[in-house]
Backbone bond lengths (Angstrom), bond angles and torsions (degrees), N, CA, C in turn:
res aa  C-N    CA-C-N  psi(-1)  N-CA   C-N-CA  omega(-1)  CA-C   N-CA-C  phi
1 X - - - 1.465 - - 1.518 109.47 -
2 X 1.302 114.98 132.06 1.462 120.90 179.13 1.529 109.08 -98.61
3 X 1.334 116.49 141.35 1.455 121.74 -179.80 1.523 109.23 -122.43
4 X 1.327 116.08 124.89 1.467 121.41 172.83 1.518 107.48 -114.60
5 X 1.335 116.45 133.85 1.462 121.10 -177.86 1.523 109.15 -112.62
6 X 1.330 115.06 126.93 1.468 121.39 179.84 1.525 107.99 -119.35
7 X 1.342 119.13 108.44 1.467 119.65 175.67 1.532 109.64 -67.90
8 X 1.336 115.78 128.46 1.464 120.89 -176.49 1.523 110.09 -128.17
9 X 1.309 115.16 159.85 1.469 125.85 176.24 1.525 110.92 67.72
10 X 1.346 116.96 164.02 1.460 119.92 175.93 1.534 112.81 -59.59
11 X 1.347 117.68 -17.12 1.459 120.75 179.71 1.530 112.10 -87.19
12 X 1.343 117.39 1.22 1.470 122.44 178.26 1.534 111.28 50.92
13 X 1.317 113.72 52.49 1.460 121.11 179.35 1.526 109.69 -80.62
14 X 1.328 116.34 137.29 1.462 121.20 -178.73 1.525 110.87 -78.70
15 X 1.311 117.18 99.30 1.456 122.25 170.90 1.529 107.40 -83.59
16 X 1.330 116.99 121.49 1.464 121.13 -175.40 1.521 110.94 -103.80
17 X 1.326 115.68 135.58 1.462 121.96 173.24 1.524 106.88 -109.79
18 X 1.337 115.73 115.99 1.456 121.78 -178.68 1.520 108.48 -102.53
19 X 1.329 116.89 124.14 1.462 121.65 -175.40 1.527 109.89 -120.33
20 X 1.329 115.70 122.54 1.460 120.91 169.67 1.521 106.90 -85.67
21 X 1.314 115.88 105.58 1.470 120.00 -173.90 1.524 112.42 -69.26
22 X 1.334 117.86 -20.82 1.466 120.20 178.98 1.525 111.69 -68.01
23 X 1.331 116.18 -36.84 1.468 120.42 -175.30 1.523 113.41 -109.71
24 X 1.340 117.60 -12.10 1.463 120.45 -176.33 1.516 113.22 69.35
25 X 1.337 115.72 28.94 1.461 120.41 177.86 1.517 109.85 -112.83
26 X 1.336 115.09 153.08 1.461 119.52 -172.24 1.519 111.61 -140.16
27 X 1.326 114.97 158.42 1.458 122.90 169.01 1.522 107.76 -124.96
28 X 1.319 116.02 145.17 1.458 121.48 172.89 1.522 107.02 -108.83
29 X 1.339 115.70 124.60 1.454 121.50 -178.59 1.529 109.14 -104.38
30 X 1.310 116.35 124.30 1.470 124.49 173.67 1.538 113.81 62.16
31 X 1.334 116.58 63.54 1.473 120.18 175.88 1.535 110.82 -78.97
32 X 1.306 116.05 86.44 1.457 120.47 -177.03 1.512 114.67 -76.63
33 X 1.342 116.90 -18.91 1.456 120.81 -178.87 1.515 110.33 166.27
34 X 1.350 116.18 -166.92 1.476 121.96 179.82 1.528 111.12 49.94
35 X 1.337 115.35 48.78 1.464 119.78 -171.55 1.522 112.83 -64.90
36 X 1.327 118.06 -32.98 1.467 118.51 179.61 1.527 110.39 -61.05
37 X 1.331 116.20 -41.14 1.465 119.57 179.36 1.524 110.92 -68.43
38 X 1.323 116.52 -39.35 1.468 120.09 177.75 1.526 110.57 -63.02
39 X 1.322 116.73 -45.90 1.473 120.20 -178.41 1.528 111.50 -69.66
40 X 1.321 117.83 -32.51 1.467 120.12 173.85 1.527 110.53 -61.89
41 X 1.329 115.85 -42.90 1.466 119.78 178.91 1.521 110.54 -64.92
42 X 1.334 116.60 -41.75 1.464 120.42 176.36 1.527 110.43 -59.69
43 X 1.328 116.98 -44.29 1.466 120.76 -178.58 1.532 111.08 -60.58
44 X 1.323 115.88 -36.88 1.475 118.63 -179.39 1.525 111.62 -68.25
45 X 1.321 118.18 -23.53 1.465 119.73 175.87 1.523 111.69 -75.59
46 X 1.338 116.74 -20.61 1.457 120.97 -176.75 1.520 113.55 78.09
47 X 1.335 117.29 4.48 1.463 120.64 -176.94 1.526 111.12 -90.03
48 X 1.321 115.12 159.83 1.461 121.72 177.51 1.523 109.48 -103.93
49 X 1.346 115.30 132.37 1.461 119.78 -177.19 1.521 110.43 -69.78
50 X 1.331 115.43 125.75 1.462 121.65 -178.26 1.519 111.83 -102.89
51 X 1.351 116.68 -36.97 1.461 118.91 -179.79 1.525 110.87 -160.87
52 X 1.329 114.21 160.50 1.457 123.55 177.81 1.521 106.99 -110.27
53 X 1.323 117.60 125.46 1.458 122.41 -177.45 1.527 109.70 -114.01
54 X 1.327 116.51 138.81 1.461 121.66 -179.26 1.521 110.29 -124.07
55 X 1.347 115.49 130.31 1.463 119.48 176.02 1.519 111.27 -80.54
56 X 1.343 117.54 -36.57 1.465 120.11 179.34 1.515 110.12 -163.80
57 X 1.346 115.47 176.73 1.454 120.44 -167.91 1.511 116.85 -94.45
58 X 1.323 119.43 13.32 1.455 119.81 179.47 1.530 111.75 -73.28
59 X 1.299 114.27 149.78 1.465 123.70 -174.04 1.523 114.12 -48.47
60 X 1.332 116.92 -49.27 1.464 120.22 -173.70 1.525 112.41 -71.79
61 X 1.319 117.46 -9.08 1.459 121.60 -179.98 1.529 113.26 -104.27
62 X 1.325 118.02 -23.51 1.473 117.32 -173.52 1.527 114.48 -139.99
63 X 1.330 119.17 9.82 1.470 119.74 -176.35 1.527 112.49 -63.73
64 X 1.347 117.56 -25.28 1.458 120.06 179.80 1.518 114.40 -95.26
65 X 1.329 116.92 3.22 1.469 119.42 -171.21 1.520 112.83 -64.77
66 X 1.337 117.52 -45.48 1.466 119.41 -177.22 1.525 110.99 -63.84
67 X 1.333 115.98 -42.99 1.467 118.69 179.50 1.525 110.93 -66.82
68 X 1.319 117.67 -39.04 1.462 120.47 178.96 1.525 110.53 -63.88
69 X 1.321 117.33 -40.03 1.467 120.03 176.24 1.525 110.64 -61.98
70 X 1.327 116.19 -42.25 1.467 120.24 -179.72 1.532 110.79 -65.12
71 X 1.311 117.12 -39.89 1.475 120.66 -176.45 1.520 113.06 -75.53
72 X 1.326 117.63 -27.58 1.466 119.93 -172.69 1.525 113.84 -115.69
73 X 1.332 117.59 -19.88 1.457 120.84 -174.75 1.513 114.33 79.85
74 X 1.334 117.25 1.46 1.468 120.29 -178.82 1.525 110.36 -76.36
75 X 1.326 118.30 139.05 1.464 121.00 179.30 1.521 111.78 -74.12
76 X 1.339 114.70 154.69 1.462 121.88 176.32 1.523 108.44 -99.95
77 X 1.344 116.27 127.23 1.464 121.30 177.59 1.524 108.58 -123.54
78 X 1.345 116.28 129.05 1.454 122.03 -177.17 1.519 110.96 94.38
79 X 1.312 116.07 167.87 1.461 127.02 -3.56 1.531 111.20 -80.11
80 X 1.331 116.98 -152.28 1.457 121.20 172.85 1.531 108.14 -78.51
81 X 1.314 117.67 150.21 1.470 121.57 -166.09 1.522 114.51 -64.98
82 X 1.326 119.22 -14.21 1.462 120.06 177.19 1.531 112.08 -65.91
83 X 1.331 117.68 -13.23 1.471 120.88 177.36 1.525 112.60 -92.40
84 X 1.319 117.18 8.12 1.462 119.40 -179.96 1.533 111.62 -54.76
85 X 1.334 117.38 -39.39 1.469 119.39 -176.31 1.526 111.64 -64.90
86 X 1.335 117.16 -30.94 1.470 119.52 175.88 1.528 110.43 -67.98
87 X 1.326 116.92 -43.33 1.465 120.35 -178.41 1.526 110.47 -65.42
88 X 1.323 116.51 -36.95 1.473 119.78 178.36 1.527 111.94 -65.61
89 X 1.334 117.60 -24.10 1.465 121.69 -179.05 1.527 113.81 -90.10
90 X 1.325 118.18 2.29 1.468 120.22 -174.70 1.530 113.98 -54.39
91 X 1.347 120.37 -44.58 1.471 118.62 179.72 1.532 112.59 -59.37
92 X 1.327 116.78 -42.17 1.466 120.21 179.02 1.521 110.98 -67.81
93 X 1.328 117.02 -42.58 1.458 120.58 -178.73 1.525 111.05 -63.61
94 X 1.332 117.03 -40.15 1.468 120.23 179.24 1.518 110.83 -60.99
95 X 1.317 116.42 -43.57 1.458 120.17 179.03 1.526 110.77 -65.69
96 X 1.321 116.94 -40.75 1.466 121.26 -176.82 1.522 111.51 -64.61
97 X 1.325 117.10 -38.56 1.462 120.43 -175.46 1.530 113.32 -98.58
98 X 1.324 116.91 6.87 1.451 119.67 178.01 1.510 114.77 72.95
99 X 1.325 116.76 24.40 1.465 121.23 176.81 1.527 109.35 -82.32
100 X 1.330 117.93 162.74 1.467 119.56 169.48 1.531 109.10 -59.04
101 X 1.330 118.16 156.96 1.468 120.17 -179.93 1.533 111.45 -53.11
102 X 1.318 115.53 137.46 1.467 121.47 178.61 1.519 108.10 -127.29
103 X 1.317 115.92 147.41 1.459 119.33 -177.78 1.525 111.21 -113.16
104 X 1.324 114.82 144.43 1.454 120.07 172.51 1.531 108.87 -69.35
105 X 1.326 116.12 158.19 1.470 119.79 -177.02 1.517 108.34 -157.12
106 X 1.306 114.86 166.51 1.467 122.61 173.00 1.524 107.18 -110.67
107 X 1.333 118.39 121.02 1.462 118.55 175.12 1.527 111.37 -58.75
108 X 1.319 115.86 151.89 1.462 119.60 174.43 1.525 111.14 -68.58
109 X 1.324 115.51 -24.85 1.467 120.28 -179.67 1.520 109.16 -152.21
110 X 1.322 115.85 120.63 1.464 120.35 168.44 1.521 107.57 -77.69
111 X 1.309 117.51 146.13 1.460 121.20 -177.23 1.525 111.16 -109.46
112 X 1.323 115.54 150.03 1.457 122.38 178.06 1.526 109.72 -126.86
113 X 1.312 115.66 159.49 1.458 121.09 177.08 1.523 109.99 -54.83
114 X 1.329 116.42 130.22 1.461 120.39 -179.80 1.513 114.48 94.19
115 X 1.334 117.48 -10.95 1.465 119.79 174.42 1.528 110.29 -67.47
116 X 1.325 116.28 166.74 1.457 121.85 171.46 1.519 109.29 -129.56
117 X 1.322 115.66 152.66 1.465 121.67 172.38 1.529 107.74 -128.49
118 X 1.319 115.51 148.72 1.456 120.59 -176.91 1.526 110.51 -104.25
119 X 1.325 114.79 140.57 1.466 122.23 167.53 1.520 105.17 -126.30
120 X 1.327 116.03 100.26 1.458 118.87 -171.41 1.524 109.45 59.27
121 X 1.343 116.53 -125.93 1.459 121.25 178.56 1.526 112.41 -90.77
122 X 1.315 117.83 1.25 1.466 121.36 -179.46 1.531 109.98 -91.63
123 X 1.302 115.34 147.83 1.457 121.31 179.55 1.519 109.78 -118.14
124 X 1.329 116.13 128.41 1.458 121.83 174.92 1.520 108.68 -105.96
125 X 1.320 116.01 132.15 1.459 121.49 175.96 1.529 109.15 -87.21
126 X 1.320 115.93 143.71 1.454 121.81 -179.28 1.526 109.64 -102.09
127 X 1.327 115.83 127.90 1.458 121.88 173.94 1.530 108.15 -117.07
128 X 1.328 117.15 121.83 1.465 120.71 174.92 1.525 107.76 -79.29
129 X 1.342 116.53 116.90 1.469 122.48 -173.96 1.523 110.09 -127.88
130 X 1.330 118.20 74.01 1.461 120.32 -178.75 1.529 112.35 -71.10
131 X 1.322 114.66 167.95 1.460 121.51 178.71 1.513 110.78 137.18
132 X 1.332 116.79 -55.99 1.468 120.91 172.03 1.526 108.84 -70.20
133 X 1.314 115.96 -50.01 1.468 123.56 166.32 1.524 106.53 -133.03
134 X 1.339 118.17 159.27 1.471 119.19 -175.83 1.518 113.69 -71.78
135 X 1.336 117.99 -22.27 1.454 120.77 -177.26 1.515 114.52 -109.44
136 X 1.320 117.52 19.08 1.463 121.85 -176.44 1.524 110.99 -66.62
137 X 1.341 116.56 136.04 1.458 121.42 174.70 1.521 109.85 -124.82
138 X 1.321 114.72 157.75 1.457 124.09 176.43 1.524 107.65 -119.98
139 X 1.330 116.72 142.89 1.461 122.29 177.86 1.530 109.02 -107.83
140 X 1.330 116.35 128.90 1.465 120.92 -173.00 1.521 110.97 -130.01
141 X 1.342 115.89 128.64 1.457 122.07 174.31 1.523 108.56 -106.68
142 X 1.332 116.52 107.37 1.469 120.01 -178.59 1.530 112.78 -63.74
143 X 1.359 119.86 -44.97 1.464 118.61 -179.65 1.531 112.78 -63.36
144 X 1.332 116.69 -33.34 1.457 120.13 -178.20 1.530 112.31 -86.77
145 X 1.346 116.38 -11.45 1.478 121.02 -174.55 1.520 109.83 54.07
146 X 1.340 115.20 50.78 1.463 121.88 -174.19 1.522 109.56 -137.94
147 X 1.336 115.71 136.53 1.455 121.37 176.02 1.523 109.90 -127.61
148 X 1.330 116.16 139.92 1.462 123.02 172.15 1.527 105.11 -104.80
149 X 1.342 116.75 108.65 1.469 119.69 -164.30 1.520 114.52 -108.17
150 X 1.336 118.63 3.69 1.457 119.05 178.96 1.517 111.32 55.30
151 X 1.331 116.38 -133.51 1.463 120.42 -176.32 1.529 112.36 -104.08
152 X 1.327 117.71 26.50 1.461 120.26 174.10 1.525 110.45 -74.67
153 X 1.334 115.83 -47.13 1.465 122.47 -171.53 1.518 109.33 -140.35
154 X 1.335 115.99 141.74 1.464 121.79 175.64 1.530 109.25 -127.01
155 X 1.317 116.38 166.96 1.462 119.82 170.37 1.527 107.80 -66.27
156 X 1.322 115.81 107.90 1.456 120.59 177.49 1.511 115.61 86.12
157 X 1.328 118.18 5.18 1.457 119.31 -178.34 1.528 109.79 -156.80
158 X 1.337 115.46 -176.63 1.459 122.24 176.04 1.521 108.77 -136.13
159 X 1.323 116.74 170.76 1.453 120.62 -178.75 1.525 112.76 -67.85
160 X 1.315 115.33 152.62 1.460 120.97 175.05 1.522 110.19 -66.43
161 X 1.322 115.57 149.39 1.464 119.62 178.18 1.526 111.46 -127.22
162 X 1.336 116.85 16.17 1.473 120.04 -177.49 1.528 112.59 -95.50
163 X 1.323 117.73 4.82 1.459 120.79 174.67 1.534 109.33 -83.58
164 X 1.345 117.51 165.23 1.469 119.38 177.82 1.529 112.43 -52.95
165 X 1.325 115.36 130.87 1.458 125.17 178.24 1.524 113.05 64.96
166 X 1.338 116.80 18.50 1.455 120.00 166.97 1.515 109.41 -80.71
167 X 1.344 117.01 154.65 1.460 119.49 -179.34 1.525 109.22 -153.76
168 X 1.328 115.25 120.36 1.471 120.59 -173.89 1.526 111.70 -63.84
169 X 1.336 117.10 -49.58 1.463 119.71 -177.59 1.532 111.04 -61.30
170 X 1.327 116.19 -38.17 1.464 120.13 178.20 1.526 110.77 -64.99
171 X 1.339 117.18 -40.33 1.463 120.55 179.49 1.523 110.51 -63.47
172 X 1.327 117.46 -44.23 1.468 120.17 179.24 1.523 110.07 -61.15
173 X 1.340 117.09 -41.04 1.474 120.03 177.64 1.521 111.25 -63.77
174 X 1.333 117.29 -38.41 1.468 120.26 178.64 1.524 110.60 -62.03
175 X 1.333 116.28 -44.58 1.469 120.33 -177.67 1.522 110.57 -66.51
176 X 1.328 116.62 -49.56 1.466 119.71 -174.76 1.524 112.67 -76.74
177 X 1.335 116.82 -29.25 1.458 119.94 -176.31 1.513 115.17 -94.41
178 X 1.352 117.01 -27.64 1.465 120.40 -176.09 1.539 112.74 -108.37
179 X 1.339 117.28 -30.07 1.467 119.80 -175.84 1.531 112.57 -98.63
180 X 1.316 116.99 -50.99 1.470 118.42 -176.23 1.529 113.11 -56.06
181 X 1.346 120.45 -39.48 1.470 118.59 -179.70 1.529 114.11 -62.76
182 X 1.330 117.84 -15.54 1.468 119.90 179.11 1.528 111.62 -69.38
183 X 1.326 117.43 -23.93 1.463 120.08 175.42 1.512 113.57 123.95
184 X 1.339 115.48 143.03 1.457 121.04 -178.51 1.525 112.44 -63.99
185 X 1.324 117.27 -24.56 1.463 119.95 -176.14 1.524 112.83 -81.98
186 X 1.321 118.19 -3.97 1.462 120.61 -177.90 1.531 109.80 -72.57
187 X 1.318 115.95 125.09 1.464 121.79 173.76 1.520 108.43 -85.20
188 X 1.336 116.26 150.04 1.459 118.29 178.86 1.521 111.12 -137.68
189 X 1.336 113.74 146.04 1.459 122.20 172.40 1.525 106.97 -102.88
190 X 1.341 117.77 116.04 1.459 120.11 179.03 1.522 111.08 -85.01
191 X 1.328 115.20 173.03 1.453 119.95 178.77 1.515 114.07 -70.34
192 X 1.319 116.76 -20.09 1.466 122.22 178.76 1.521 108.02 -147.84
193 X 1.327 116.82 145.22 1.457 120.23 173.55 1.513 114.04 83.22
194 X 1.335 116.01 -171.39 1.460 120.79 -173.01 1.517 113.28 -76.82
195 X 1.319 115.04 159.36 1.451 122.02 174.70 1.523 110.04 -72.75
196 X 1.333 115.35 163.62 1.453 121.23 177.82 1.519 107.41 -156.21
197 X 1.325 117.23 -168.41 1.463 122.26 173.81 1.525 109.03 -124.74
198 X 1.313 115.70 157.14 1.461 119.18 177.61 1.529 110.37 -62.08
199 X 1.324 116.47 -37.39 1.464 119.53 179.33 1.517 112.55 -62.68
200 X 1.328 116.34 -41.80 1.463 120.54 177.87 1.523 110.77 -61.34
201 X 1.324 116.52 -42.92 1.469 119.60 -179.37 1.529 111.22 -69.97
202 X 1.311 118.32 -32.52 1.467 120.38 177.10 1.523 110.97 -67.39
203 X 1.327 116.10 -23.37 1.469 119.67 178.72 1.526 112.35 -89.00
204 X 1.343 117.01 -37.81 1.460 118.87 -164.89 1.526 115.66 -123.22
205 X 1.325 119.49 -16.00 1.460 120.40 -173.94 1.534 109.86 -69.53
206 X 1.335 118.11 123.01 1.470 119.55 -174.46 1.527 113.98 -66.90
207 X 1.328 117.70 -14.53 1.465 121.10 -179.28 1.521 113.21 -96.37
208 X 1.329 116.80 -37.39 1.464 119.53 -171.65 1.527 114.02 -131.97
209 X 1.330 117.82 16.70 1.470 118.19 172.82 1.519 108.81 -65.86
210 X 1.321 115.90 156.86 1.459 120.00 178.67 1.527 110.14 -55.58
211 X 1.326 116.15 -40.77 1.471 119.91 -178.37 1.523 111.21 -67.00
212 X 1.336 116.88 -42.69 1.459 119.74 179.87 1.525 111.58 -63.87
213 X 1.322 116.94 -41.54 1.459 120.11 -179.56 1.520 111.56 -70.01
214 X 1.329 117.30 -37.37 1.465 120.84 178.72 1.532 109.92 -63.41
215 X 1.325 116.35 -33.73 1.459 120.79 -178.47 1.512 113.93 -70.85
216 X 1.342 116.69 -11.97 1.458 119.78 -179.11 1.511 112.07 -91.86
217 X 1.345 116.92 -7.68 1.472 119.09 -176.27 1.517 109.99 -99.37
């Protein structure tokens, strides 16, 4: 599976294009905006868009989802339904942050922990990882040892928990209980910034390294 990352919006959110090269089918994860640039990148891969995947309902991750569905016909899958209130607030959030107008929408499929989504012949496992938002999900490809983690975890940091219905303790449990068991060798693409591995973050991340967590007990 090939991954192309397109930073979008003033928040430089990592919109990921996942391409199954065997079938020439693709998924776009977290189309927060700048759709012309995202679709240009997709066109250069030669793949056909099969579905739109969302990790959570924040503006910079899903403000372009409804328009992208309208332009391509691809269904929207995710996040988990507890993020519905964020998606309903998209028009207000866009105005508040000076984004282009964004519309609220209903995903074609809400996702739950343990679900799977297909990208061509590849299967992504869904992990419900609340804390940053209550309905946040992570997409994981076991054969590729790759996770798309949205704003749960970053290289050297973790997601904010000061937004409505964010919760720090819940986020730490999501990271240690849902992500770390996948393995230290798993690489991840975060919602912002550079990629890393779970093993690297367990060694060095000041919030969730093994040493940092041990120091809290």
